[in-house]
C-alpha positions as CSV (number, residue, x, y, z in Angstrom):
1,M,-0.3,0.0,-0.1
2,N,1.5,3.6,-0.7
3,R,0.7,5.3,2.4
4,E,1.0,8.8,0.8
5,I,-1.3,8.0,-1.6
6,Y,-4.1,6.5,1.0
7,D,-3.4,9.6,3.4
8,R,-4.5,11.9,0.5
9,I,-7.4,10.0,-0.4
10,A,-8.5,10.2,3.2
11,N,-7.8,13.9,2.9
12,G,-10.4,14.3,-0.1
13,E,-8.1,13.7,-3.2
14,A,-9.9,12.1,-5.7
15,A,-8.4,8.8,-7.0
16,H,-9.3,6.1,-9.5
17,F,-8.3,2.5,-10.0
18,K,-8.4,0.9,-13.5
19,Q,-9.8,-3.0,-13.0
20,E,-11.8,-5.6,-15.2
21,R,-15.3,-5.5,-14.5
22,G,-18.6,-7.0,-16.7
23,L,-21.1,-4.6,-18.1
24,I,-24.4,-6.5,-19.2
25,A,-27.3,-4.8,-20.7
26,V,-30.9,-6.5,-20.4
27,W,-34.2,-4.8,-22.5
28,G,-37.7,-6.0,-23.9
29,K,-41.0,-5.8,-22.7
30,E,-40.9,-8.7,-20.5
31,S,-37.5,-8.0,-18.8
32,V,-38.9,-6.6,-15.4
33,Q,-40.9,-10.3,-15.3
34,F,-37.9,-12.2,-15.6
35,L,-35.2,-10.2,-14.0
36,N,-37.3,-10.5,-10.9
37,G,-37.9,-14.1,-11.3
38,M,-33.7,-14.3,-11.4
39,I,-32.1,-11.6,-8.7
40,T,-32.9,-11.0,-5.0
41,N,-33.9,-7.2,-5.6
42,D,-36.9,-5.8,-6.9
43,V,-36.0,-3.9,-10.6
44,A,-39.7,-2.8,-10.9
45,K,-39.1,-0.3,-8.2
46,L,-36.1,1.2,-10.2
47,G,-36.8,4.7,-11.9
48,D,-34.9,5.8,-14.7
49,G,-31.2,6.8,-13.7
50,E,-31.9,5.0,-10.2
51,E,-29.7,2.0,-9.0
52,M,-29.8,-1.0,-6.8
53,L,-27.8,-3.7,-5.3
54,A,-28.8,-7.5,-5.9
55,A,-27.7,-10.8,-6.1
56,F,-28.0,-14.1,-8.5
57,P,-28.5,-16.8,-6.2
58,N,-28.8,-20.6,-7.1
59,A,-31.7,-22.9,-6.2
60,Q,-30.0,-23.3,-3.0
61,G,-29.8,-19.4,-1.9
62,R,-26.0,-19.8,-2.8
63,L,-24.3,-17.0,-4.2
64,I,-23.7,-16.9,-8.4
65,A,-22.9,-13.2,-8.4
66,I,-23.3,-9.9,-6.5
67,V,-24.3,-7.1,-9.1
68,R,-25.5,-3.3,-9.4
69,V,-28.2,-2.5,-11.5
70,R,-28.7,0.3,-13.0
71,R,-32.0,1.5,-14.9
72,D,-31.2,3.7,-18.3
73,G,-34.4,4.5,-19.9
74,D,-36.0,1.2,-21.2
75,R,-32.7,-1.0,-20.5
76,F,-31.1,-2.6,-17.2
77,L,-27.5,-2.3,-17.2
78,F,-25.5,-5.0,-14.7
79,E,-22.4,-4.4,-13.3
80,T,-20.5,-7.4,-11.9
81,E,-17.1,-8.6,-11.3
82,A,-15.0,-9.9,-13.8
83,A,-14.7,-13.1,-12.5
84,T,-18.8,-13.5,-12.4
85,R,-19.1,-11.8,-15.6
86,E,-19.9,-14.8,-17.8
87,K,-22.0,-16.5,-15.3
88,V,-24.1,-13.3,-14.9
89,F,-24.4,-13.4,-19.0
90,Q,-25.1,-17.0,-19.0
91,N,-27.9,-16.8,-16.3
92,L,-29.6,-13.9,-18.2
93,Y,-29.1,-15.2,-21.6
94,R,-30.7,-18.5,-21.3
95,F,-34.0,-16.5,-20.9
96,T,-34.2,-15.0,-24.2
97,F,-35.5,-18.0,-25.9
98,A,-38.4,-17.5,-23.7
99,G,-40.2,-14.4,-24.5
100,D,-39.6,-10.7,-25.3
101,F,-36.3,-10.5,-23.2
102,F,-32.8,-9.7,-24.8
103,V,-29.3,-9.8,-22.9
104,E,-26.2,-7.7,-24.7
105,D,-22.3,-8.0,-23.2
106,R,-20.8,-4.3,-23.7
107,S,-18.1,-5.2,-21.5
108,D,-15.3,-5.2,-23.8
109,A,-16.4,-1.7,-25.2
110,Y,-15.6,0.4,-21.9
111,D,-12.9,0.6,-19.4
112,Y,-14.0,0.6,-15.7
113,F,-12.6,2.8,-12.9
114,S,-13.4,2.6,-9.4
115,T,-13.4,5.9,-8.0
116,F,-12.7,8.1,-4.7
117,N,-14.0,11.2,-3.9
118,S,-14.1,11.9,-7.7
119,Q,-16.8,14.0,-9.3
120,L,-16.8,11.7,-12.2
121,S,-16.7,15.0,-14.6
122,N,-16.4,12.5,-17.6
123,N,-19.0,11.1,-19.6
124,G,-19.7,7.6,-18.8
125,L,-21.8,4.9,-17.1
126,K,-21.7,5.6,-13.5
127,F,-22.3,3.3,-10.6
128,T,-22.7,4.6,-6.9
129,T,-24.4,2.3,-4.8
130,G,-22.9,-0.3,-2.6
131,R,-19.7,0.5,-0.7
132,M,-17.6,2.0,-3.7
133,D,-18.1,3.9,-6.8
134,G,-16.9,3.4,-10.0
135,V,-17.4,4.4,-13.9
136,F,-17.5,2.9,-17.5
137,L,-15.6,4.8,-19.9
138,P,-14.9,4.1,-23.5
139,I,-11.8,2.5,-24.2
140,G,-9.0,4.8,-23.6
141,E,-10.4,7.5,-21.7
142,V,-9.6,7.8,-17.8
143,P,-11.2,9.9,-14.9
144,S,-10.0,13.3,-15.8
145,D,-10.1,14.8,-12.1
146,S,-8.0,12.1,-10.2
147,V,-4.9,10.3,-9.8
148,E,-4.6,6.4,-10.6
149,I,-3.4,4.8,-7.5
150,D,-1.8,1.1,-7.1
151,S,-3.4,-2.2,-6.4
152,G,-2.2,-2.6,-2.9
153,T,-3.7,0.8,-2.1
154,F,-6.9,-0.2,-3.8
155,E,-7.0,-3.5,-1.9
156,T,-6.6,-1.5,1.3
157,M,-9.7,0.6,0.3
158,R,-11.6,-2.4,-0.9
159,I,-11.2,-4.4,2.5
160,E,-11.8,-1.2,4.7
161,R,-15.3,-0.6,3.0
162,G,-16.0,-4.3,3.3
163,R,-16.8,-5.0,-0.8
164,P,-16.6,-8.7,-1.1
165,L,-14.2,-10.4,-3.6
166,Y,-15.6,-13.2,-5.4
167,G,-13.2,-16.1,-5.3
168,V,-11.8,-14.8,-1.9
169,D,-14.3,-13.4,0.5
170,C,-17.2,-15.3,-1.0
171,D,-18.2,-17.9,-3.7
172,D,-21.3,-20.4,-4.7
173,T,-20.7,-21.9,-1.0
174,T,-21.8,-18.8,0.5
175,I,-25.5,-18.2,1.2
176,V,-26.6,-14.8,0.1
177,P,-27.9,-13.4,3.4
178,E,-24.2,-14.3,4.8
179,L,-22.7,-11.0,2.7
180,G,-24.5,-9.1,5.7
181,I,-24.8,-5.9,2.5
182,D,-27.8,-3.6,3.4
183,G,-30.2,-3.2,0.3
184,L,-29.4,-6.4,-1.2
185,I,-32.5,-8.6,-0.6
186,S,-36.3,-7.5,-1.2
187,Y,-38.3,-9.4,1.4
188,T,-41.5,-8.3,-0.3
189,K,-41.3,-8.8,-4.0
190,G,-42.7,-12.1,-5.4
191,C,-40.6,-15.5,-6.0
192,Y,-37.5,-16.1,-7.5
193,I,-34.6,-18.5,-7.7
194,G,-33.5,-19.3,-4.3
195,Q,-36.2,-17.3,-2.6
196,E,-37.8,-19.9,-0.4
197,I,-34.2,-20.5,1.5
198,I,-33.5,-17.0,1.7
199,A,-36.8,-15.7,3.0
200,R,-36.6,-18.6,5.9
201,I,-33.3,-17.5,6.8
202,H,-34.6,-14.1,7.7
203,F,-38.3,-14.7,8.8
204,R,-37.7,-18.0,10.6
205,G,-34.3,-17.3,12.3
206,H,-30.6,-16.2,11.3
207,V,-27.3,-16.8,9.5
208,A,-25.0,-19.0,11.1
209,K,-22.3,-16.3,10.2
210,Q,-21.9,-12.9,8.3
211,L,-19.1,-11.1,6.8
212,R,-17.7,-8.4,8.7
213,G,-14.9,-6.0,9.0
214,L,-12.1,-6.7,11.3
215,D,-9.6,-4.3,13.3
216,L,-6.4,-6.5,13.6
217,S,-3.7,-5.5,16.6
218,G,-1.1,-7.7,14.5
219,M,-0.7,-9.1,11.2
220,V,-2.3,-12.7,10.2
221,E,-2.7,-14.6,7.3
222,P,-6.0,-14.9,5.4
223,G,-7.6,-18.1,6.3
224,S,-6.6,-17.7,10.2
225,E,-9.4,-18.9,12.2
226,L,-10.9,-16.4,15.0
227,T,-11.9,-17.8,18.4
228,A,-13.8,-16.9,21.5
229,D,-12.7,-18.6,24.7
230,G,-10.7,-20.9,22.7
231,K,-14.0,-22.2,20.4
232,S,-13.9,-21.5,16.5
233,A,-15.8,-17.8,16.1
234,G,-15.2,-17.5,12.4
235,R,-12.4,-16.9,9.9
236,V,-10.2,-14.4,8.1
237,T,-10.9,-14.1,4.2
238,S,-9.0,-11.2,3.2
239,V,-6.3,-8.4,5.2
240,A,-5.3,-5.5,3.7
241,P,-1.9,-4.8,2.4
242,G,0.1,-2.3,5.1
243,S,-2.5,-2.2,7.3
244,L,-4.4,-3.9,9.9
245,A,-7.9,-4.1,8.4
246,A,-9.5,-7.4,7.3
247,L,-12.7,-9.3,6.1
248,G,-13.9,-12.0,8.0
249,Y,-17.0,-14.4,8.7
250,V,-17.8,-14.0,12.2
251,R,-20.5,-16.5,13.9
252,Y,-23.9,-15.0,14.9
253,D,-23.2,-14.7,18.4
254,H,-20.0,-12.7,18.0
255,L,-21.4,-10.0,15.2
256,A,-21.9,-7.0,17.6
257,D,-19.5,-4.2,16.8
258,G,-16.5,-3.8,19.7
259,T,-16.8,-7.8,20.3
260,E,-13.1,-8.9,20.6
261,L,-12.4,-12.0,19.0
262,A,-8.7,-14.0,19.3
263,C,-6.9,-14.6,15.9
264,G,-3.9,-16.5,16.9
265,S,-1.4,-14.3,18.9
266,A,-3.4,-11.1,17.4
267,Q,-6.6,-9.6,18.9
268,A,-9.7,-9.0,16.4
269,I,-12.3,-6.5,16.7
270,V,-15.2,-6.4,14.9
271,R,-16.5,-3.5,13.1
272,S,-18.9,-2.3,10.7
273,F,-18.1,-1.4,7.4
274,V,-16.4,2.4,6.3
275,K,-19.4,3.8,4.0
């Protein structure tokens, strides 16, 4: 991590980090009907230019992908990680044979930049929901009002903001509510794939564990076990470079902010994420 750049961002300077992300467009008269049968949130509530978070679950309520959805006129734009881009596309594309529903992968027409403190003055497709802003710009363009940051500094910012990385902090074994992301799930809309299991967890019980931020007293390795009174209390999934911030799954009884857990010879304090 570049401490100088990190401090400049903390003091309000604009910065950006280029990374690969997926951009999928969906449209058609039956798009709302089909989409609401596949994702955890209610796209019928989106007005033009509005966004929401959602997840694609499988039939067991386990995670296929986290997405941000933006309504752009009569189209819905899905932003997702590079690792889940093809999964999202294929999950959507299979419904194009069932009705008035069309899908296009536009990822290769744009570069994506995660942004910090940026006014995003460039023309582009902006996403501002969730814990980190970003923008798709035509190939070759860059945010004009900010400095580029390195991958280590970006990784620290990602972890501090509690943005899970697919394949590291979550995967297809993760039950969607275990992510603990506000606004990801609608519990009032109609049925969708995996809805029965997700709703049962919400209305009849709770998850056994949930992703949380951790403040460490010393360096630990990803995968390290968290313990309370000598008993397993979770595990660490990501550790920020050059920082004592981490992400990890914490068992339900220890989710409260300020809870102290042991992690080898270090201590880990459970915390909410930076907004």
